[in-house]
Every structure is written in C-alpha cells, then in structure tokens.
C-alpha atoms as a printed R data frame, in Angstrom:
    type eleno elety resid chain resno        x       y      z
1   ATOM     1    CA   MET     A     1 -139.009   2.005  4.072
2   ATOM     2    CA   ARG     A     2 -139.644   5.021  6.270
3   ATOM     3    CA   ALA     A     3 -142.751   3.389  7.700
4   ATOM     4    CA   ARG     A     4 -140.686   0.359  8.709
5   ATOM     5    CA   THR     A     5 -137.996   2.375 10.471
6   ATOM     6    CA   LEU     A     6 -140.409   4.715 12.261
7   ATOM     7    CA   PRO     A     7 -141.181   2.308 15.171
8   ATOM     8    CA   LEU     A     8 -137.439   1.736 15.682
9   ATOM     9    CA   GLN     A     9 -136.766   5.483 15.669
10  ATOM    10    CA   ARG     A    10 -139.508   6.030 18.234
11  ATOM    11    CA   PHE     A    11 -138.094   3.258 20.420
12  ATOM    12    CA   ILE     A    12 -134.584   4.735 20.300
13  ATOM    13    CA   GLN     A    13 -135.876   8.253 21.003
14  ATOM    14    CA   ALA     A    14 -137.839   6.958 23.994
15  ATOM    15    CA   ARG     A    15 -134.745   5.192 25.365
16  ATOM    16    CA   LEU     A    16 -132.662   8.378 25.012
17  ATOM    17    CA   SER     A    17 -135.276  10.737 26.383
18  ATOM    18    CA   PRO     A    18 -134.566  12.178 29.857
19  ATOM    19    CA   GLU     A    19 -138.312  12.038 30.523
20  ATOM    20    CA   GLY     A    20 -140.357   8.967 31.321
21  ATOM    21    CA   ALA     A    21 -139.812   5.927 33.500
22  ATOM    22    CA   PHE     A    22 -137.856   3.930 30.922
23  ATOM    23    CA   GLY     A    23 -135.873   6.702 29.293
24  ATOM    24    CA   LEU     A    24 -132.275   7.878 29.349
25  ATOM    25    CA   HIS     A    25 -131.451   7.110 32.999
26  ATOM    26    CA   LEU     A    26 -132.473   3.457 32.613
27  ATOM    27    CA   THR     A    27 -130.585   3.206 29.319
28  ATOM    28    CA   VAL     A    28 -127.442   4.605 30.961
29  ATOM    29    CA   GLY     A    29 -127.834   2.162 33.844
30  ATOM    30    CA   LEU     A    30 -128.142  -0.809 31.487
31  ATOM    31    CA   VAL     A    31 -125.153   0.326 29.419
32  ATOM    32    CA   LEU     A    32 -123.014   0.713 32.550
33  ATOM    33    CA   MET     A    33 -124.114  -2.721 33.735
34  ATOM    34    CA   LEU     A    34 -123.206  -4.306 30.396
35  ATOM    35    CA   VAL     A    35 -119.794  -2.608 30.289
36  ATOM    36    CA   ALA     A    36 -118.993  -3.635 33.867
37  ATOM    37    CA   GLY     A    37 -120.228  -7.161 33.132
38  ATOM    38    CA   TRP     A    38 -117.994  -7.314 30.072
39  ATOM    39    CA   VAL     A    39 -114.993  -6.230 32.177
40  ATOM    40    CA   PHE     A    40 -115.810  -8.858 34.801
41  ATOM    41    CA   SER     A    41 -116.143 -11.536 32.129
42  ATOM    42    CA   GLY     A    42 -112.774 -10.614 30.624
43  ATOM    43    CA   ILE     A    43 -111.011 -10.816 33.985
44  ATOM    44    CA   ALA     A    44 -112.723 -14.094 34.852
45  ATOM    45    CA   ASP     A    45 -111.767 -15.676 31.528
46  ATOM    46    CA   SER     A    46 -108.128 -14.600 31.969
47  ATOM    47    CA   VAL     A    47 -108.030 -16.033 35.494
48  ATOM    48    CA   MET     A    48 -109.620 -19.352 34.517
49  ATOM    49    CA   GLU     A    49 -107.310 -19.716 31.514
50  ATOM    50    CA   GLY     A    50 -104.169 -18.774 33.464
51  ATOM    51    CA   GLY     A    51 -103.599 -15.642 31.393
52  ATOM    52    CA   ALA     A    52 -101.132 -12.797 31.885
53  ATOM    53    CA   VAL     A    53 -103.125 -11.353 34.769
54  ATOM    54    CA   THR     A    54 -102.321 -14.392 36.915
55  ATOM    55    CA   VAL     A    55  -98.594 -13.696 36.541
56  ATOM    56    CA   LEU     A    56  -99.167 -10.133 37.731
57  ATOM    57    CA   ASP     A    57 -101.321 -11.524 40.540
58  ATOM    58    CA   ARG     A    58  -98.489 -13.641 41.912
59  ATOM    59    CA   THR     A    59  -95.888 -10.906 41.454
60  ATOM    60    CA   LEU     A    60  -97.913  -8.329 43.392
61  ATOM    61    CA   ALA     A    61  -98.846 -10.821 46.112
62  ATOM    62    CA   HIS     A    62  -95.174 -11.603 46.662
63  ATOM    63    CA   TRP     A    63  -94.195  -7.907 46.600
64  ATOM    64    CA   PHE     A    64  -96.771  -6.908 49.209
65  ATOM    65    CA   HIS     A    65  -95.761  -9.820 51.437
66  ATOM    66    CA   VAL     A    66  -92.055  -8.982 51.284
67  ATOM    67    CA   HIS     A    67  -92.602  -5.264 51.977
68  ATOM    68    CA   ALA     A    68  -95.087  -5.646 54.846
69  ATOM    69    CA   THR     A    69  -94.485  -3.526 57.962
70  ATOM    70    CA   VAL     A    70  -96.005  -3.787 61.430
71  ATOM    71    CA   GLY     A    71  -97.618  -0.348 61.433
72  ATOM    72    CA   PHE     A    72  -99.126  -0.590 57.957
73  ATOM    73    CA   THR     A    73 -100.310  -4.131 58.660
74  ATOM    74    CA   ARG     A    74 -102.302  -2.884 61.646
75  ATOM    75    CA   PHE     A    75 -103.866  -0.153 59.518
76  ATOM    76    CA   MET     A    76 -104.788  -2.604 56.767
77  ATOM    77    CA   LEU     A    77 -106.254  -5.030 59.302
78  ATOM    78    CA   ALA     A    78 -108.440  -2.226 60.672
79  ATOM    79    CA   ILE     A    79 -109.658  -1.358 57.160
80  ATOM    80    CA   THR     A    80 -110.409  -4.958 56.265
81  ATOM    81    CA   TRP     A    81 -112.185  -5.741 59.555
82  ATOM    82    CA   MET     A    82 -114.281  -2.595 59.231
83  ATOM    83    CA   HIS     A    83 -115.490  -3.849 55.845
84  ATOM    84    CA   SER     A    84 -116.178  -7.426 56.819
85  ATOM    85    CA   ALA     A    85 -119.725  -8.710 56.332
86  ATOM    86    CA   TRP     A    86 -120.676  -7.568 59.837
87  ATOM    87    CA   GLY     A    87 -118.952  -4.225 59.341
88  ATOM    88    CA   ILE     A    88 -120.835  -3.555 56.110
89  ATOM    89    CA   ILE     A    89 -124.111  -4.605 57.734
90  ATOM    90    CA   ALA     A    90 -123.441  -2.230 60.641
91  ATOM    91    CA   MET     A    91 -122.732   0.685 58.273
92  ATOM    92    CA   LEU     A    92 -125.764  -0.231 56.171
93  ATOM    93    CA   THR     A    93 -127.931  -0.208 59.306
94  ATOM    94    CA   VAL     A    94 -126.744   3.293 60.189
95  ATOM    95    CA   PHE     A    95 -127.234   4.520 56.605
96  ATOM    96    CA   THR     A    96 -130.715   3.064 56.171
97  ATOM    97    CA   GLY     A    97 -131.713   4.276 59.644
98  ATOM    98    CA   TRP     A    98 -130.717   7.784 58.608
99  ATOM    99    CA   LEU     A    99 -132.688   7.416 55.362
100 ATOM   100    CA   TYR     A   100 -135.701   6.264 57.368
101 ATOM   101    CA   ARG     A   101 -135.512   9.359 59.576
102 ATOM   102    CA   LYS     A   102 -135.301  11.478 56.415
103 ATOM   103    CA   ARG     A   103 -138.354   9.600 55.100
104 ATOM   104    CA   ALA     A   104 -136.366   8.632 52.018
105 ATOM   105    CA   TYR     A   105 -138.069   5.256 51.947
106 ATOM   106    CA   ALA     A   106 -137.359   4.488 48.289
107 ATOM   107    CA   TRP     A   107 -133.639   5.089 48.797
108 ATOM   108    CA   MET     A   108 -133.723   3.028 51.983
109 ATOM   109    CA   LEU     A   109 -135.237   0.013 50.223
110 ATOM   110    CA   THR     A   110 -132.861   0.397 47.284
111 ATOM   111    CA   ALA     A   111 -129.847   0.465 49.613
112 ATOM   112    CA   LEU     A   112 -131.050  -2.647 51.451
113 ATOM   113    CA   LEU     A   113 -131.627  -4.528 48.196
114 ATOM   114    CA   ALA     A   114 -128.390  -3.380 46.580
115 ATOM   115    CA   VAL     A   115 -126.031  -4.136 49.461
116 ATOM   116    CA   THR     A   116 -127.562  -7.377 50.755
117 ATOM   117    CA   GLY     A   117 -128.267  -8.630 47.238
118 ATOM   118    CA   GLY     A   118 -124.717  -7.789 46.209
119 ATOM   119    CA   MET     A   119 -123.316  -9.765 49.129
120 ATOM   120    CA   LEU     A   120 -125.393 -12.818 48.181
121 ATOM   121    CA   LEU     A   121 -124.380 -12.460 44.530
122 ATOM   122    CA   ASN     A   122 -120.725 -12.479 45.528
123 ATOM   123    CA   VAL     A   123 -121.133 -15.672 47.548
124 ATOM   124    CA   GLY     A   124 -122.713 -17.325 44.514
125 ATOM   125    CA   LEU     A   125 -119.894 -16.207 42.218
126 ATOM   126    CA   LYS     A   126 -117.251 -17.486 44.646
127 ATOM   127    CA   HIS     A   127 -118.791 -20.943 44.530
128 ATOM   128    CA   ILE     A   128 -119.014 -20.853 40.741
129 ATOM   129    CA   PHE     A   129 -115.323 -20.040 40.212
130 ATOM   130    CA   GLN     A   130 -113.911 -21.740 43.348
131 ATOM   131    CA   ARG     A   131 -110.518 -20.065 43.088
132 ATOM   132    CA   ALA     A   132 -108.058 -20.805 45.886
133 ATOM   133    CA   ARG     A   133 -106.626 -17.912 47.874
134 ATOM   134    CA   PRO     A   134 -102.949 -16.910 47.603
135 ATOM   135    CA   HIS     A   135 -100.471 -19.278 49.264
136 ATOM   136    CA   LEU     A   136  -97.695 -17.404 51.084
137 ATOM   137    CA   ASP     A   137  -95.092 -18.386 53.655
138 ATOM   138    CA   ASP     A   138  -95.930 -16.989 57.101
139 ATOM   139    CA   PRO     A   139  -99.169 -15.280 55.912
140 ATOM   140    CA   LEU     A   140 -100.491 -12.161 57.634
141 ATOM   141    CA   LEU     A   141 -104.052 -13.480 57.469
142 ATOM   142    CA   THR     A   142 -105.436 -16.914 56.623
143 ATOM   143    CA   LEU     A   143 -108.920 -17.684 55.257
144 ATOM   144    CA   SER     A   144 -110.386 -20.968 54.034
145 ATOM   145    CA   THR     A   145 -113.096 -19.572 51.729
146 ATOM   146    CA   TYR     A   146 -112.783 -18.978 47.989
147 ATOM   147    CA   SER     A   147 -110.907 -16.010 46.567
148 ATOM   148    CA   PHE     A   148 -112.593 -14.848 43.332
149 ATOM   149    CA   PRO     A   149 -114.105 -12.261 43.398
150 ATOM   150    CA   SER     A   150 -113.306 -10.355 46.601
151 ATOM   151    CA   GLY     A   151 -116.360 -10.087 48.848
152 ATOM   152    CA   HIS     A   152 -114.999  -7.186 50.893
153 ATOM   153    CA   THR     A   153 -114.249  -5.163 47.754
154 ATOM   154    CA   ALA     A   154 -117.571  -5.944 46.084
155 ATOM   155    CA   SER     A   155 -119.550  -4.987 49.201
156 ATOM   156    CA   ALA     A   156 -117.567  -1.775 49.601
157 ATOM   157    CA   THR     A   157 -118.158  -0.903 45.944
158 ATOM   158    CA   VAL     A   158 -121.907  -1.299 46.298
159 ATOM   159    CA   PHE     A   159 -122.172   0.406 49.701
160 ATOM   160    CA   TYR     A   160 -120.009   3.426 48.950
161 ATOM   161    CA   GLY     A   161 -121.450   3.640 45.450
162 ATOM   162    CA   MET     A   162 -124.961   3.682 46.901
163 ATOM   163    CA   LEU     A   163 -123.975   6.343 49.427
164 ATOM   164    CA   ALA     A   164 -122.358   8.436 46.685
165 ATOM   165    CA   CYS     A   165 -125.441   8.185 44.449
166 ATOM   166    CA   TYR     A   166 -127.674   9.414 47.256
167 ATOM   167    CA   LEU     A   167 -125.392  12.293 48.220
168 ATOM   168    CA   ILE     A   168 -125.020  13.397 44.589
169 ATOM   169    CA   THR     A   169 -128.792  13.626 44.182
170 ATOM   170    CA   ARG     A   170 -129.030  15.753 47.313
171 ATOM   171    CA   THR     A   171 -126.224  18.237 46.697
172 ATOM   172    CA   HIS     A   172 -126.901  21.637 45.120
173 ATOM   173    CA   GLN     A   173 -123.239  22.391 44.425
174 ATOM   174    CA   ARG     A   174 -121.702  20.926 41.267
175 ATOM   175    CA   TRP     A   175 -118.209  20.961 42.737
176 ATOM   176    CA   HIS     A   176 -119.407  18.565 45.425
177 ATOM   177    CA   VAL     A   177 -119.933  15.809 42.845
178 ATOM   178    CA   PRO     A   178 -116.258  15.083 42.001
179 ATOM   179    CA   LEU     A   179 -115.423  15.220 45.715
180 ATOM   180    CA   ILE     A   180 -118.112  12.662 46.516
181 ATOM   181    CA   VAL     A   181 -116.989  10.384 43.688
182 ATOM   182    CA   ALA     A   182 -113.333  10.736 44.727
183 ATOM   183    CA   ALA     A   183 -114.134   9.917 48.369
184 ATOM   184    CA   ALA     A   184 -116.134   6.808 47.406
185 ATOM   185    CA   THR     A   185 -113.392   5.688 45.010
186 ATOM   186    CA   LEU     A   186 -110.711   6.153 47.677
187 ATOM   187    CA   ALA     A   187 -112.714   4.141 50.207
188 ATOM   188    CA   VAL     A   188 -113.121   1.230 47.772
189 ATOM   189    CA   ALA     A   189 -109.450   1.420 46.778
190 ATOM   190    CA   LEU     A   190 -108.375   1.205 50.427
191 ATOM   191    CA   VAL     A   191 -110.486  -1.900 50.962
192 ATOM   192    CA   ALA     A   192 -109.096  -3.508 47.800
193 ATOM   193    CA   LEU     A   193 -105.545  -2.642 48.847
194 ATOM   194    CA   SER     A   194 -106.068  -4.123 52.306
195 ATOM   195    CA   ARG     A   195 -107.170  -7.452 50.828
196 ATOM   196    CA   MET     A   196 -104.137  -7.650 48.527
197 ATOM   197    CA   TYR     A   197 -101.687  -6.419 51.168
198 ATOM   198    CA   LEU     A   198 -102.878  -8.981 53.716
199 ATOM   199    CA   GLY     A   199 -102.388 -11.737 51.157
200 ATOM   200    CA   VAL     A   200 -105.971 -13.001 51.033
201 ATOM   201    CA   HIS     A   201 -106.762 -11.797 47.490
202 ATOM   202    CA   TYR     A   202 -105.052 -11.307 44.161
203 ATOM   203    CA   LEU     A   203 -105.251  -8.131 42.063
204 ATOM   204    CA   SER     A   204 -107.653  -9.834 39.650
205 ATOM   205    CA   ASP     A   205 -109.929 -10.746 42.583
206 ATOM   206    CA   VAL     A   206 -110.409  -7.129 43.633
207 ATOM   207    CA   LEU     A   207 -110.666  -5.766 40.073
208 ATOM   208    CA   ALA     A   208 -113.357  -8.315 39.243
209 ATOM   209    CA   ALA     A   209 -115.132  -7.453 42.499
210 ATOM   210    CA   VAL     A   210 -115.244  -3.754 41.567
211 ATOM   211    CA   ALA     A   211 -116.710  -4.651 38.157
212 ATOM   212    CA   GLU     A   212 -119.215  -7.008 39.782
213 ATOM   213    CA   GLY     A   213 -120.281  -4.438 42.368
214 ATOM   214    CA   PHE     A   214 -120.538  -1.649 39.788
215 ATOM   215    CA   ALA     A   215 -122.711  -3.757 37.482
216 ATOM   216    CA   TRP     A   216 -125.050  -4.746 40.314
217 ATOM   217    CA   LEU     A   217 -125.223  -1.171 41.629
218 ATOM   218    CA   ALA     A   218 -126.023   0.211 38.155
219 ATOM   219    CA   ILE     A   219 -128.998  -2.071 37.648
220 ATOM   220    CA   CYS     A   220 -130.292  -1.569 41.205
221 ATOM   221    CA   VAL     A   221 -130.119   2.235 41.123
222 ATOM   222    CA   SER     A   222 -131.444   2.655 37.579
223 ATOM   223    CA   GLY     A   223 -134.134   0.032 38.108
224 ATOM   224    CA   ALA     A   224 -135.325   1.641 41.344
225 ATOM   225    CA   ALA     A   225 -135.368   5.082 39.706
226 ATOM   226    CA   SER     A   226 -137.429   3.717 36.803
227 ATOM   227    CA   LEU     A   227 -139.894   2.118 39.194
228 ATOM   228    CA   ARG     A   228 -140.293   5.385 41.133
229 ATOM   229    CA   ARG     A   229 -140.917   7.336 37.930
230 ATOM   230    CA   HIS     A   230 -143.379   4.725 36.694
231 ATOM   231    CA   ARG     A   231 -145.370   4.866 39.918
232 ATOM   232    CA   ALA     A   232 -145.303   8.677 39.948
233 ATOM   233    CA   GLY     A   233 -146.578   8.713 36.360
234 ATOM   234    CA   ARG     A   234 -149.457   6.372 37.194
235 ATOM   235    CA   GLU     A   235 -150.444   8.423 40.234
236 ATOM   236    CA   SER     A   236 -150.464  11.677 38.256
237 ATOM   237    CA   ALA     A   237 -152.419  10.152 35.370
C-alpha cells in the first residue's frame, strides 16, 4: 500500500515545494485561476438564468442613473475614457517601455501577453454571452456592443494586477505590499464604478470581469514564472 501511495506523495510534495519550476508558485497560480473561474462561472450562470443578481443589477443601474450629477459624471467619464482600449494600450506601452529600459525582458513579454491576451479573451466572452447593455431613459453614455463581461474592468484588472505583481517583486519593504495591493484594487474599483455609473454595465458585468481578469492574470504570471525557472534550471545544469 505504501509503495502505491509513494508516487502520489512525491507528486504532492513537488507541487507544494517552493523550489523548482513547477512547484508551489505554479500550484498557487492554478488554484487562484480555478477559484476565479468558478466565481465567473457562478455569476455567468446566474445572469443567463435570470437569477437574483439580475434584480440587483437593475436596481443599482436605476439608482446610479437617478443620482447622477454633472461634476461626478465628468469625473467618471474621464476614468472610463482613460481605461478604454486605446487608453490601456497607451499605459501598457509606457509600462513595457519602462521594463525594456530596465532590461526586465521577461516581465515585459509577460505584460504584453497578459494585457493583450486578456483583451482578446474578453471580446470572445462578450460574443459567447451576447448580453444587451442596460436600457435607461436619457442615458449618460450609449454603446452598441455587448455588455457581459465588462471589457474596461477586465483590462484594468489585468493591467493593474500586472503592475502590482511587478512592484511587489521589486520592493524590499513588507509594508509596501498592502499599499500596492490597495492602490491596484482602488484603481480597478474606480473603473468598475465608472462603467456602472455611466449606465453601460451592470454590477454582474463588472464582477464577472474582475474574476475573468484575475483568472487570466494568475495563469499568465505563474506560467511565466515557471518558464523562467525552468530555463534557469536548464542553463545551470
């Protein structure tokens, strides 16, 4: 019996080991991806089946529309325009250019793959679900594309998540980590709020987008880290 379980024990130990290319960091990345994917699936099922979340969607959409003000609308428009596809590409260009100057080529390629791949993934998901955008009287902003999941929120999740991951690996002060995570979270929350406030997305759209972006980011970052460790191990062998 012990002989049969020994290979399984070795496999589990290897997956939980902080050493090696396919150890703990890859395991954590896969677990985070699966959890985020499960959250996304739950939200998507509720939306497609007209569950309780859709009632909350309509209630919040109406509340934001009724309580809109001129000044806050301008602020939300600035946030949402800054995180449009072109805005994200512009910020990604600056970020990857900085990484290139730092000779952080692996991080640069990971950022390019994560952000651009995440944007393409979101387009594919929109066409799979084909959810119509909120319908409001006298809307603040009108779009003809699909609503679920939010592209702005997903792109912001991946971009700011990627930036946070890089900064965390470069800081030597532990107290910097919660500040970096808080700043990235706030940035994503502002983008999500802008999409709901302007009436172009429901709450479930932005929540699903965060889950989608987090899942994609987890696999990109952990996969890239595993590849770097694997190559380093081969070169040192």
